[in-house]
N, C-alpha and C positions, 0 to 999 in steps of 0.2 A: 468145159466151159461153165460160165456162170449160169445159175438157175433163176435167181431172183435178185433184184436190186431196187432201191428207192432213190430217186433223183429229186432234188429240190432246186428250183431256180427262182431268184428274187425278181419281183417287179422292179422296173427301173424308170428313170426319167432323165431327160436331157434338157437343154435350153434353160438352164438355171440362171436367172438374173442376167448379169452382164457377161456371163461366160458363154452364152449361146451354146453351140455344139461342143465346146471344150470342157464344160462342167457337166457332170451327171451324178446320179445318186441311185443306190440300190435301197430297197425297202424290206422290211420284215415280212411283207405280204409275199408269199411264195407259192408258186405252182409246185405241187407234189405229184410225182409220176412213179407208180409202182409197176415194175416190169417183171414178167415171169416167162421163162421159156415154155412154149406150148407146142412141142413137136407134133402132137396129135391133130392140131388144127390145120385146116386147109389154107388159111391165110391169117395174117396178124389181125387181131381184133382190139377194139377200144371200148371201154366204158368211161363215162365222163360225168362228173358232178361239179356244180358250182357255176361260175360265170360262163356263159356261152354253151351250156350243156345242150340246148336245143338247136344250136347253130353249127357245131363242128361235125366233121365227117367222122364216122365210127369205123372206118375201114382203112385200107392202105392209101387212100387219098388224103388222110389226115396230115397236117403240116408237120407234126412230130415225126411221123414215119417218112415223109418225103425228105426231111432234113437228114434223118438217119441214113437213108439210101444214098443221098448225095455224098455224105461223109464216107460211107463204106466204099463207094465207087472210086472216090478220089484217093483215099489213104490205104485201102486194103482191097484193090480190085480183084485179087485172086480169091477172095472170100465172099460168102453170101451171108446175110443176116438170117438167123433162124426165125421160125414163126413164133410170135410172141403174143401174150395177153397183157395189155397195157391198160391200167386204170389211172385216170387223171382226176385230181382234185384241184380245181382252179378258182382262186379268189380274185384273180387279176381281171378287172373289167376290160371289155373290148372297146376300142375307140375312145379311150380316155387319156391317151398319152403315157400309159404306164408300161408299155412294152409287151403287151400280150402276145403278139406275133414273135417277138424276140425270145420270150420265155419258151415258146414251143420249139423254135429253131435250135436254141441252146440245148433243150431237153433231148431233141433228136440227135444232136451230136454226141451227147453223153450216152444215149442208147447204143449208138454205133460203136462207141469206144468200149462199153461194157460187154457187148455181145458180139 
């Protein structure tokens, strides 16, 4: 299996002008997630820098990990995700309508797909 990968997810917005929820945009501002297999660890762990660094969970209750588990259970129920070391660089501000939660959820789906 894969040992290391880097995932980037753009910030997004919707509700553009008269398009309401039909129009959206992605931005160059991107969450970067470096993921490394860490079989020696007891649990998946996170380090985090940037927006929300003092707010997010750094354990398996992290939204990225929760999303990865949901995807794994739905699309590969016979498999389990390995223990991982995950480092997040996040420039996407929380609560500003730029999809910070969505970037974490998409990143989790990518983690599940890669590992």
